[in-house]
C-alpha positions in Angstrom: 81.3 91.1 72.3 77.8 91.2 71.0 76.8 88.5 68.5 74.1 89.1 65.9 72.0 86.1 64.9 69.5 85.4 62.1 66.1 83.9 62.9 67.3 80.6 61.7 70.4 80.7 64.1 68.1 81.8 67.0 65.8 78.9 66.2 68.7 76.4 66.2 70.0 77.7 69.5 66.6 77.7 71.3 65.0 74.7 69.6 62.0 77.0 68.9 60.6 76.7 65.4 61.2 79.7 63.0 57.5 80.7 62.8 57.3 80.7 66.6 60.5 82.8 67.0 59.1 85.3 64.5 55.7 85.4 66.3 57.5 85.9 69.7 59.7 88.7 68.3 56.6 90.4 66.7 54.6 90.1 69.9 57.3 91.1 72.4 59.5 93.4 70.2 60.3 95.7 73.0 62.8 93.1 74.3 64.8 92.6 71.1 67.5 94.7 69.4 68.2 94.1 65.7 70.2 95.5 62.8 69.8 95.2 59.1 66.9 95.5 56.7 63.7 93.5 56.4 65.3 90.4 54.8 68.7 90.7 56.5 67.6 91.4 60.1 70.0 90.0 62.7 69.1 90.0 66.3 71.4 90.6 69.3 72.2 87.3 71.1 70.7 88.6 74.4 67.3 87.9 72.8 68.0 84.2 73.1 67.4 84.3 76.9 64.2 86.3 76.3 62.9 83.8 73.8 63.6 80.8 76.0 61.7 82.6 78.9 58.8 83.3 76.6 58.6 79.7 75.5 58.8 78.6 79.2 56.0 81.0 80.2 53.7 79.8 77.4 54.4 76.2 78.4 53.4 77.1 82.0 50.1 78.4 80.7 50.5 82.1 80.8 48.7 84.4 78.4 50.5 87.0 76.3 49.6 89.9 78.6 50.9 88.0 81.6 54.1 87.1 79.8 54.6 90.7 78.8 54.3 91.8 82.5 56.7 89.1 83.7 59.2 90.0 80.9 59.1 93.7 81.9 60.1 92.7 85.4 62.9 90.4 84.3 64.4 92.0 81.2 65.3 95.4 79.9 62.9 97.0 77.5 64.5 98.4 74.2 63.3 101.9 73.4 63.1 102.7 69.8 62.5 106.3 68.7 60.8 106.1 65.3 60.7 109.9 65.0 64.4 110.1 64.1 63.8 108.7 60.6 63.9 105.4 58.8 67.2 103.6 58.9 68.1 100.0 58.1 69.3 99.6 61.7 67.3 99.8 64.9 68.8 102.1 67.5 70.9 100.0 69.9 70.4 101.1 73.4 72.4 99.8 76.3 70.7 96.9 78.1 69.4 97.8 81.5 69.8 95.5 84.5 67.4 92.6 84.7 66.0 91.1 87.9 68.7 88.4 87.6 71.4 91.1 87.2 70.0 92.9 90.3 70.2 89.7 92.3 73.8 89.2 91.3 74.6 92.9 92.1 72.9 92.6 95.5 74.9 89.4 96.2 78.1 91.1 95.2 77.4 94.1 97.4 76.7 91.9 100.3 79.9 90.0 99.8 81.7 93.4 99.6 80.0 94.5 102.9 81.2 91.3 104.6 84.7 91.9 103.2 84.7 95.5 104.4 83.7 94.4 107.9 86.5 91.9 108.0 88.9 94.5 106.7 87.8 96.9 109.4 88.4 94.3 112.1 91.8 93.5 110.6 92.6 97.3 110.4 91.6 97.8 114.0 93.8 94.9 115.1 96.7 96.2 113.1 96.3 99.7 114.6 96.2 98.2 118.1 99.4 96.2 117.4 101.1 99.3 115.9 100.1 101.3 119.0 101.5 98.6 121.3 104.8 98.6 119.3 105.0 102.3 119.5 104.5 102.3 123.3 107.1 99.5 123.6 109.6 101.5 121.6 108.9 104.7 123.7 109.2 102.8 127.0 112.4 101.1 125.8 113.9 104.5 124.8 113.0 106.0 128.2 114.5 103.0 130.0 117.7 103.2 127.9 118.0 107.0 128.5 117.5 106.5 132.2 120.1 103.8 132.4 122.5 105.9 130.3 122.0 108.9 132.6 122.5 106.7 135.7 125.7 105.3 134.3 126.9 108.9 133.5 126.2 110.0 137.1 128.0 106.9 138.5 131.1 107.7 136.3 131.0 111.4 137.4 130.8 110.3 141.0 133.8 108.0 140.4 135.8 110.7 138.7 135.0 113.1 141.6 136.1 110.4 144.1 139.3 109.8 142.2 140.0 113.6 142.0 139.4 114.0 145.7 141.6 111.0 146.4 144.3 112.5 144.2 144.0 115.9 145.9 144.2 114.2 149.3 147.3 112.2 148.3 148.9 115.4 146.9 148.1 117.3 150.1 149.6 114.5 152.2 152.7 114.5 150.1 153.1 118.2 150.6 152.4 118.0 154.3 154.9 115.1 154.7 157.5 116.9 152.8 157.0 120.0 154.8 157.2 118.0 158.0 160.5 116.4 157.0 161.9 119.5 155.7 161.2 121.4 158.9 162.6 118.5 160.9 165.8 118.4 159.0 166.5 122.0 158.7 164.3 123.4 156.1 161.9 126.1 156.6 
């Protein structure tokens, strides 16, 4: 949530005297968003970072032109279209990414790339394991089916042998009974 601060509040947060805050805002106005009229202007809290950077650059010996160039590389510039008409509120434009933001984005993207590579390795290992399981299941089914067919063949062979034995026994009974019946007076 955006916070809107008065010059006095900004001065307290940054330990920069009020007149210096006003001078910095006047000189580098492209980096500040405000709302309200002349006496009730309130500045977006993102300006605190800009003011601290301006103070630091002045302390390091930079001139205003050099500071402006550095700020344009590090912070988003606020574009104000004065042709729209006078209002008591400056147009609030979305803040663009700063150099610091870009560094964070690049780091996040690099971390995402590393994670994606790890995920690809994991996915490949998972696919290989699933393929191995699928092959094991197929081989197990083939072995089971072969064993089942072999058992069925064995039982059929046993049934044929039993049937042949029964037929032989029956034939022997008939032949014995015929022999005995011929011997003792039958046909």
